C-alpha positions in Angstrom: 234.5 159.2 82.4 233.6 159.7 86.1 236.3 158.8 88.6 234.2 156.2 90.4 233.3 154.4 87.2 237.0 154.4 86.1 237.9 153.0 89.5 235.3 150.2 89.3 236.4 149.2 85.8 240.0 149.0 86.9 239.1 146.9 89.9 237.1 144.6 87.6 240.1 144.2 85.4 242.2 143.3 88.4 239.5 140.8 89.5 239.9 138.9 86.2 243.7 138.6 86.9 243.1 137.5 90.5 240.5 134.9 89.5 242.9 133.5 86.9 245.6 133.2 89.6 243.2 131.5 92.0 242.2 129.0 89.3 245.8 128.1 88.6 246.7 127.7 92.3 243.6 125.7 93.3 243.8 123.5 90.2 247.5 122.7 90.6 247.4 122.1 94.4 244.3 119.9 94.2 245.8 117.8 91.5 249.2 117.4 93.3 247.7 116.1 96.5 249.3 112.7 97.2 246.1 110.7 96.7 243.9 109.6 93.9 240.2 110.2 93.1 240.0 106.5 92.0 240.7 105.3 95.5 238.2 107.8 96.9 235.3 107.0 94.6 235.8 103.4 93.4 235.2 100.2 95.4 238.0 97.9 96.3 237.0 95.3 93.7 237.0 98.0 91.0 240.4 99.2 92.1 241.8 95.7 91.6 240.7 95.8 87.9 243.2 97.9 85.9 240.7 98.2 83.0 238.1 99.8 85.2 240.7 102.2 86.7 241.9 103.1 83.3 238.4 103.7 82.0 237.6 105.8 85.1 240.7 108.0 84.6 239.9 108.4 80.8 236.3 109.4 81.5 237.3 112.2 83.8 240.4 113.2 81.9 242.8 112.2 84.6 245.0 110.3 82.2 246.1 113.6 80.6 248.9 115.9 81.9 247.9 118.4 84.5 248.6 121.4 82.3 246.4 119.9 79.5 243.6 119.2 82.0 243.8 122.9 83.1 243.6 124.2 79.6 240.6 122.1 78.9 239.0 123.3 82.2 239.6 127.0 81.3 238.4 126.5 77.8 235.1 125.1 79.1 234.7 128.0 81.5 235.5 130.8 79.0 233.7 129.3 76.0 230.9 127.2 77.4 230.5 128.8 80.8 230.9 125.3 82.3 232.6 124.6 85.6 232.8 120.9 84.8 231.0 117.9 86.1 231.2 116.7 89.7 233.1 113.4 89.9 231.1 112.5 93.1 227.6 113.1 91.8 227.9 113.3 88.0 226.0 116.6 87.9 227.2 120.0 86.6 229.2 121.8 89.2 227.5 125.2 88.3 224.1 123.6 88.9 225.2 122.3 92.3 226.6 125.6 93.3 223.3 127.3 92.4 221.6 124.7 94.6 223.9 125.0 97.7 224.9 128.7 97.6 221.5 130.2 98.6 221.6 128.3 101.9 225.1 129.6 102.7 224.2 133.1 101.6 221.1 133.2 103.7 223.0 131.9 106.8 225.9 134.4 106.2 223.6 137.4 105.9 221.7 136.6 109.1 225.0 135.9 110.9 226.3 139.3 109.8 223.1 141.0 110.9 223.6 139.6 114.4 227.3 140.4 114.3 226.9 144.0 113.1 223.8 145.0 115.3 225.2 143.6 118.5 228.8 144.3 117.7 228.3 148.0 117.0 225.9 148.4 119.9 228.2 146.6 122.4 231.2 148.7 121.1 229.4 152.0 121.6 228.2 151.0 125.1 231.6 149.8 126.0 233.3 153.0 124.8 230.8 155.3 126.6 231.2 153.4 129.9 234.9 152.8 129.5 236.4 150.8 132.4 233.0 150.5 134.1 231.6 147.0 135.0 229.4 146.9 131.8 232.5 147.6 129.8 234.4 144.7 131.4 231.4 142.4 130.7 231.1 143.4 127.1 234.9 143.1 126.5 234.8 139.6 128.0 232.0 138.7 125.6 234.0 140.0 122.7 237.1 138.1 123.7 235.1 135.0 124.1 233.6 135.4 120.6 237.1 135.7 119.0 238.6 132.9 121.1 236.0 130.1 121.2 236.4 127.4 118.5 233.3 127.4 116.3 232.9 123.6 116.3 233.0 123.6 120.1 230.6 126.5 120.5 228.3 124.8 117.9 228.1 121.6 120.0 227.6 123.6 123.2 224.8 125.7 121.8 223.1 122.7 120.1 223.2 120.6 123.3 221.9 123.5 125.4 219.1 124.8 123.2 218.2 121.7 121.2 218.5 119.0 123.8 218.4 120.5 127.3 215.8 123.2 126.8 214.5 121.9 123.4 213.7 125.4 122.2 215.2 125.2 118.7 215.4 122.5 116.1 218.8 120.8 115.7 219.4 120.8 112.0 218.4 121.3 108.4 216.8 124.5 107.0 213.1 123.6 107.7 210.9 120.7 108.8 210.4 118.6 105.7 207.5 116.8 107.4 205.5 120.1 107.4 206.8 122.2 104.5 208.0 121.9 100.9 209.5 125.3 100.0 210.8 124.2 96.6 210.2 126.3 93.5 211.4 129.6 94.9 214.7 131.4 95.0 216.3 129.0 97.5 216.4 131.9 100.0 213.6 130.5 102.2 213.1 133.6 104.3 212.4 135.7 101.3 210.4 133.0 99.7 208.2 132.6 102.8 207.6 136.3 103.0 206.8 136.6 99.2 204.4 133.6 99.5 202.7 135.0 102.6 203.5 131.7 104.4 204.3 133.0 107.9 204.2 129.6 109.4 207.0 128.5 107.1 208.8 131.8 107.9 208.7 131.0 111.6 210.0 127.5 111.0 212.8 128.7 108.7 213.9 131.4 111.2 213.9 128.8 114.1 216.2 126.6 112.1 218.3 129.6 111.1 218.9 131.2 114.4 221.4 128.9 116.1 223.9 128.4 113.3 223.7 132.2 112.5 224.3 132.9 116.2 227.4 130.7 116.3 228.8 132.2 113.0 228.0 135.7 114.0 229.5 135.4 117.5 233.1 135.4 116.2 232.6 138.4 113.9 230.6 140.2 116.6 233.6 140.0 118.9 235.8 141.6 116.2 233.3 144.3 115.5 232.8 145.1 119.2 236.5 145.5 119.8 237.1 147.5 116.6 234.1 149.8 117.3 235.2 150.4 120.9 238.8 151.2 120.1 237.9 153.5 117.1 235.2 155.3 119.1 237.6 156.0 122.0 240.2 157.3 119.7 237.7 159.6 117.9 236.2 160.8 121.2 239.6 162.1 122.3 239.8 164.3 119.2 239.8 168.1 119.4 236.5 168.5 117.5 234.7 166.2 119.9 236.0 168.3 122.9 234.8 171.4 121.1 231.3 169.8 120.6 231.2 168.9 124.3 232.3 172.4 125.3 229.2 173.8 123.5 227.0 171.8 125.8 226.0 169.0 123.5 224.7 165.8 125.1 226.8 162.7 125.2 224.2 160.9 122.9 224.4 163.7 120.3 228.2 163.9 120.4 228.5 160.1 119.9 225.8 159.6 117.3 226.2 162.8 115.2 229.9 163.5 115.5 232.0 160.6 116.6 230.3 157.5 115.2 230.5 158.2 111.5 234.3 158.5 111.6 234.7 155.5 114.0 232.7 153.2 111.7 234.9 153.5 108.6 237.4 150.8 109.8 234.5 148.7 111.1 233.2 148.4 107.5 236.4 146.6 106.6 236.1 144.2 109.6 232.4 143.5 108.6 233.2 142.9 105.0 236.1 140.5 105.7 233.9 138.8 108.4 231.2 138.2 105.7 233.8 136.7 103.4 235.2 134.5 106.1 231.7 133.3 106.9 231.2 132.1 103.4 234.6 130.4 103.2 235.0 129.0 106.7 231.6 127.6 107.8 232.4 123.9 107.1 232.3 122.8 110.7 229.1 124.8 111.5 227.2 123.5 108.5 228.4 120.0 109.2 227.3 120.1 112.8 223.9 121.7 112.1 223.3 119.6 108.9 223.0 122.8 106.9 223.0 122.1 103.2 225.3 124.8 102.1 228.6 125.5 100.4 230.5 124.3 103.5 228.9 120.9 103.3 229.5 120.7 99.6 233.2 121.7 99.9 233.7 119.1 102.6 232.2 116.3 100.5 234.2 117.5 97.5 237.5 117.5 99.4 236.8 114.0 101.0 236.1 112.5 97.6 238.9 114.5 95.7 236.2 115.9 93.5 238.5 118.3 91.5 235.8 120.1 89.5 233.8 120.7 92.6 236.8 121.9 94.6 237.8 124.4 91.9 234.2 125.6 91.5 233.8 126.3 95.2 237.2 128.0 95.4 236.4 130.3 92.4 233.0 131.1 93.9 234.5 132.2 97.2 237.2 134.2 95.4 234.5 136.0 93.4 232.7 136.8 96.7 235.9 138.1 98.3 236.6 140.4 95.4 233.1 141.8 95.0 232.7 142.4 98.8 236.1 144.2 98.8 234.9 146.4 95.9 231.7 147.2 97.7 233.6 148.1 100.9 235.9 150.5 99.0 232.9 152.2 97.5 231.2 152.5 100.9 234.3 154.2 102.3 233.6 157.2 100.0 229.9 157.2 100.9 230.6 157.3 104.6 233.7 159.5 104.6 233.6 162.2 101.8 237.2 163.0 102.4 238.2 159.7 100.7 238.9 160.1 96.9 239.2 157.4 94.3 242.3 157.3 92.2 
């Protein structure tokens, strides 16, 4: 069996163990929160009626011990591939995740494109012009990206570009008065391109740009700093000095010799940044009225919707594990010196 295939299979086995641990922790923590889903979902008059409360708890299995609820939950996942039914909406959690996840995935991908393109470019420029004015400006931008709270930056960007200059729309994924992009994959950019509807594509990109910019700004700051520091370290190596002594141009030295080695740690930052976008965009999605996983997780937490909370947590855990696996494989592609054990 090839070494890479053996490595992937071992990582997949560890993924099962990790997801089991995540399911236990999330299920137990969410059920031991000092509150009750009855108070979050029933009216005051219903709460005053013990029979209604008892019927509600029996309907959702809340009258059973927590360990028994967990066993039933895991049995439904393993046997029926069922993540349960949302207490808040009464719909299957898996169906709702399939509805909300494409919006978050699309937003995260575009945010990472912004972060990687500008982060790597700024890092290279900053390293080449070390301690020059352009370096100081780009370092200030990267520090701002890491330091600014996302909710504050979201409100600032929205007020500036949606209200003052009125360049971009302020919320949602498209204008429902003009378009109805249902029936596709839920990834509206790809749907618009496949349908040849470039008017819809322009509207979707206009709605997508500001939240993607806000989310990408933080990761862009991390990538800029990582690229700059790695590139400066690599450019002080002996083989780079040898390349320069042979009369190679600065551009050729950086692009063909230094950048490949400098980008290996950047892959880790980019991968973790992508995972953090998926798991930490609650404020941004809320402010921009973006119908994604962040909004769904917020509503699930507010209403103590245990099945939805567990479903979102498992989804994010799966993304983390898969992205980490892809990053480890990319290490070997970019740096052939890395060997899988």
